[in-house]
C-alpha positions as CSV (number, residue, x, y, z in Angstrom):
1,M,-111.9,-8.1,2.7
2,K,-110.5,-7.7,6.2
3,I,-108.4,-4.6,7.2
4,R,-106.4,-4.4,10.4
5,N,-103.3,-3.0,12.0
6,V,-100.1,-4.9,11.6
7,S,-97.8,-5.6,14.6
8,Y,-94.0,-5.1,14.1
9,T,-93.6,-8.7,15.4
10,E,-95.5,-10.0,12.3
11,K,-92.3,-10.3,10.2
12,D,-93.8,-12.5,7.5
13,I,-96.7,-10.1,6.9
14,I,-94.3,-7.1,6.8
15,N,-92.2,-9.0,4.3
16,D,-95.3,-9.5,2.2
17,I,-95.9,-5.7,2.5
18,V,-92.4,-5.0,1.3
19,S,-93.1,-7.2,-1.7
20,I,-96.2,-5.2,-2.5
21,H,-94.1,-2.0,-2.1
22,L,-91.5,-3.3,-4.6
23,N,-94.2,-4.1,-7.2
24,T,-96.0,-0.8,-6.7
25,F,-93.1,1.6,-6.6
26,K,-90.7,0.3,-9.3
27,G,-88.0,2.8,-10.0
28,F,-88.5,4.9,-6.9
29,F,-85.8,5.9,-4.4
30,L,-86.9,3.7,-1.5
31,T,-87.3,0.7,-3.8
32,F,-83.7,1.2,-4.8
33,M,-82.7,1.0,-1.2
34,G,-83.7,-2.6,-1.2
35,R,-85.8,-5.2,0.6
36,G,-83.8,-5.1,3.9
37,F,-84.0,-1.3,4.2
38,L,-87.8,-1.4,3.5
39,N,-88.3,-4.2,6.1
40,L,-86.6,-2.0,8.7
41,M,-88.6,1.0,7.7
42,Y,-92.0,-0.6,7.8
43,R,-91.3,-2.4,11.0
44,S,-90.6,1.0,12.5
45,Y,-93.9,2.3,11.3
46,A,-95.6,-0.6,12.9
47,E,-93.8,-0.2,16.2
48,Y,-93.7,3.5,16.8
49,N,-96.4,5.3,18.7
50,N,-98.8,7.4,16.7
51,S,-97.8,5.5,13.5
52,G,-98.9,2.3,12.0
53,I,-99.5,0.0,9.1
54,L,-102.9,-1.0,7.9
55,A,-103.1,-4.2,5.8
56,A,-105.9,-5.5,3.7
57,F,-106.3,-9.3,3.6
58,D,-107.9,-11.6,1.1
59,G,-108.1,-14.6,3.3
60,N,-104.7,-14.8,5.0
61,E,-102.8,-13.0,2.2
62,P,-102.0,-9.3,2.4
63,V,-103.2,-7.6,-0.8
64,G,-102.7,-4.0,0.1
65,F,-101.2,-1.8,2.8
66,L,-101.1,1.8,4.0
67,A,-98.4,3.3,6.2
68,Y,-99.1,6.4,8.3
69,S,-97.8,8.6,11.1
70,G,-99.1,11.3,13.3
71,D,-95.5,12.2,14.4
72,L,-93.2,11.8,11.4
73,S,-90.3,13.6,13.0
74,G,-90.5,11.4,16.1
75,L,-90.7,8.3,13.9
76,Y,-87.5,9.1,12.0
77,K,-85.7,9.8,15.3
78,F,-86.9,6.5,16.5
79,M,-85.7,4.7,13.4
80,I,-82.2,6.3,13.8
81,K,-82.0,5.6,17.5
82,K,-83.2,2.0,17.5
83,R,-82.0,0.7,14.1
84,L,-79.1,2.9,13.1
85,I,-76.6,0.1,12.5
86,P,-78.8,-2.1,10.2
87,F,-80.1,1.0,8.4
88,A,-76.5,2.1,7.9
89,W,-75.6,-1.4,6.6
90,Y,-78.3,-1.4,4.0
91,S,-77.6,2.2,3.1
92,L,-73.9,1.3,2.5
93,G,-74.9,-1.3,0.0
94,A,-77.1,1.2,-1.9
95,F,-74.3,3.8,-1.7
96,F,-71.8,1.4,-3.5
97,R,-74.4,0.7,-6.2
98,K,-75.1,4.4,-6.6
99,P,-73.0,7.0,-4.7
100,T,-75.6,9.8,-5.1
101,V,-77.9,7.8,-2.8
102,F,-76.2,9.3,0.3
103,M,-77.4,12.8,-0.2
104,R,-80.9,11.6,-1.1
105,L,-81.0,9.6,2.1
106,V,-79.8,12.6,4.2
107,K,-82.5,14.8,2.7
108,A,-85.1,12.1,3.3
109,F,-84.3,11.9,7.0
110,L,-84.2,15.7,7.3
111,K,-87.5,16.2,5.6
112,P,-89.8,15.6,8.6
113,G,-88.0,18.4,10.5
114,E,-88.1,20.7,7.5
115,S,-91.8,20.2,7.1
116,K,-92.7,20.7,10.7
117,R,-95.9,22.7,11.2
118,D,-97.7,24.3,14.1
119,E,-100.8,22.2,13.6
120,K,-100.9,18.4,14.2
121,Y,-101.6,16.2,11.2
122,V,-101.4,12.6,10.0
123,E,-99.1,11.8,7.1
124,L,-100.2,9.1,4.7
125,A,-96.7,8.0,3.9
126,S,-97.2,5.0,1.6
127,I,-100.0,3.0,0.1
128,G,-99.8,0.0,-2.2
129,V,-102.0,-2.7,-3.7
130,S,-100.9,-6.1,-5.0
131,P,-101.2,-6.3,-8.9
132,N,-103.7,-9.1,-8.6
133,A,-106.0,-7.0,-6.4
134,K,-106.1,-3.8,-8.6
135,S,-109.5,-2.2,-9.4
136,K,-111.2,-4.0,-6.5
137,G,-111.4,-1.0,-4.2
138,V,-108.7,-2.1,-1.8
139,G,-106.9,1.3,-1.8
140,S,-110.2,3.2,-1.1
141,Q,-111.0,0.8,1.8
142,L,-107.6,1.3,3.3
143,I,-108.0,5.1,3.1
144,D,-111.5,4.8,4.6
145,E,-110.1,2.8,7.5
146,L,-107.4,5.5,8.1
147,K,-110.1,8.2,8.1
148,A,-112.1,6.3,10.7
149,K,-109.0,5.9,12.9
150,V,-107.9,9.5,12.9
151,D,-109.4,11.7,15.7
152,F,-110.0,15.0,13.9
153,N,-110.5,16.8,17.2
154,E,-106.7,16.1,17.7
155,Y,-105.4,16.2,14.2
156,E,-106.2,19.0,11.7
157,Y,-106.0,16.8,8.6
158,I,-104.5,13.8,6.8
159,T,-101.9,14.8,4.2
160,L,-100.0,13.1,1.4
161,E,-97.6,14.0,-1.4
162,T,-97.5,12.5,-4.9
163,D,-95.9,13.2,-8.2
164,A,-97.7,15.9,-10.3
165,I,-96.5,14.8,-13.7
166,D,-97.3,11.5,-15.5
167,N,-99.3,10.4,-12.4
168,E,-102.9,11.0,-13.4
169,A,-104.2,7.7,-12.1
170,A,-102.9,8.3,-8.6
171,N,-104.0,12.0,-8.5
172,H,-107.5,11.0,-9.7
173,F,-107.6,8.2,-7.0
174,Y,-106.8,10.7,-4.2
175,R,-109.3,13.3,-5.4
176,K,-111.9,10.6,-5.7
177,N,-111.3,9.7,-2.0
178,G,-111.9,13.2,-0.8
179,F,-108.4,14.7,-0.8
180,V,-108.1,18.3,-1.9
181,L,-105.0,19.8,-3.6
182,E,-103.3,22.1,-1.1
183,R,-100.1,23.2,-2.9
184,E,-97.6,22.4,-5.6
185,F,-93.8,22.3,-5.0
186,V,-90.6,21.1,-6.5
187,T,-88.2,18.8,-4.7
188,H,-84.4,19.2,-4.5
189,E,-84.2,16.7,-7.3
190,G,-86.5,18.7,-9.5
191,R,-89.6,16.6,-9.2
192,K,-92.9,18.6,-9.3
193,M,-95.1,17.4,-6.5
194,F,-98.7,17.9,-5.3
195,E,-99.7,17.9,-1.6
196,Y,-103.2,16.8,-0.9
197,R,-105.1,17.1,2.4
198,F,-108.3,15.6,3.8
199,R,-110.1,17.4,6.6
200,G,-112.6,15.2,8.5
201,E,-115.5,16.2,10.6
202,T,-114.8,17.2,14.2
203,G,-116.9,17.4,17.3
204,K,-115.7,20.9,18.2
């Protein structure tokens, strides 16, 4: 298994990552936004400074990915500034399919500003593994690679959010990989969520 960063110019690999996302997050909001929207989003993660996509390869085929950012607010501003028109186009299609999407999208883009903190941290935004690579440790290897990349002298912790209800497998997975439950909260849509954090060793 090889794990490496993905460049925003590697369009075929990003398209494969989108396919993994669609298979992993069936029924989720971002999945509803469609393949075109997800392609733009993951290309932005791969291009923006302090953000990135790690991909796990079995031969030449991506079998898992992890998207992260050390500046989520800046990343979202970058997305809007650089890719506003195509994002708007794909959002319009989703809006016609389901009008309530508009407010969900606005809240999603406002979230990084609302959750701004004094300390610096890295957000583990998304992680997915291909169905044919489940139970092979791919997700744990991706998280280990992220932990190795983060300079904990600069960043206080890695954080992630996941559903609290009917999501025991994911919650067990994060706890197994060293993440500690920090808080519980409820979203605007009424979803109960857990926030986990991982604090690495520093040289301070």
